C-alpha positions in Angstrom: 91.3 111.0 83.3 94.2 111.1 85.7 97.1 108.6 85.6 97.9 106.9 88.8 101.4 107.4 90.3 102.8 105.7 93.4 105.6 107.2 95.4 107.3 105.5 98.4 108.2 107.8 101.3 110.8 106.2 103.5 111.6 107.7 106.9 112.6 107.2 110.4 109.5 108.8 112.0 106.7 107.3 109.9 104.7 106.3 113.0 104.2 110.0 113.8 101.3 111.2 111.8 102.5 114.7 111.0 106.3 114.0 110.7 106.2 114.2 106.9 103.1 116.4 106.4 104.8 119.1 104.4 106.4 116.6 102.1 103.2 114.7 101.4 101.3 118.0 100.9 103.9 119.2 98.4 103.7 115.9 96.5 99.9 116.1 96.4 99.9 119.6 95.0 102.5 118.7 92.4 100.6 115.6 91.4 97.3 117.6 90.9 99.1 120.3 88.9 100.7 117.6 86.7 97.4 115.7 86.2 98.3 112.7 88.3 96.4 110.8 91.0 98.9 110.3 93.7 99.3 107.3 96.0 101.9 107.6 98.8 103.2 104.5 100.5 104.9 105.4 103.8 107.5 102.9 105.0 109.7 102.8 108.0 113.4 102.8 107.2 114.0 99.8 109.4 112.0 97.6 107.1 113.6 98.9 103.9 115.7 96.7 101.7 116.2 98.5 98.4 116.1 95.9 95.8 115.0 95.9 92.2 111.6 94.7 93.4 110.8 98.1 95.0 111.3 99.7 91.6 108.7 97.5 90.1 106.1 99.0 92.4 107.1 102.7 92.7 108.1 105.4 90.2 109.9 107.2 92.9 111.3 106.5 96.4 112.0 109.4 98.7 114.3 108.7 101.6 114.2 110.8 104.8 117.8 111.8 104.2 116.8 113.7 101.2 117.8 111.2 98.6 115.5 110.7 95.7 115.6 107.4 93.8 113.9 107.2 90.5 113.1 104.0 88.6 
């Protein structure tokens, strides 16, 4: 049985379908290899307010600038 993991991907071009395709594909492959069932929440940076509430929902937040925030 796979454990669920949810990662937030925050970027500037989230409305464009393929803008983060390589990132999401890499995350999917890594999750399968590690035995996780991945859920990716894509969020536009304009709507982002990094508060502690975000870390209650996600184990990881990836920002388009390359920053990685772990809870």
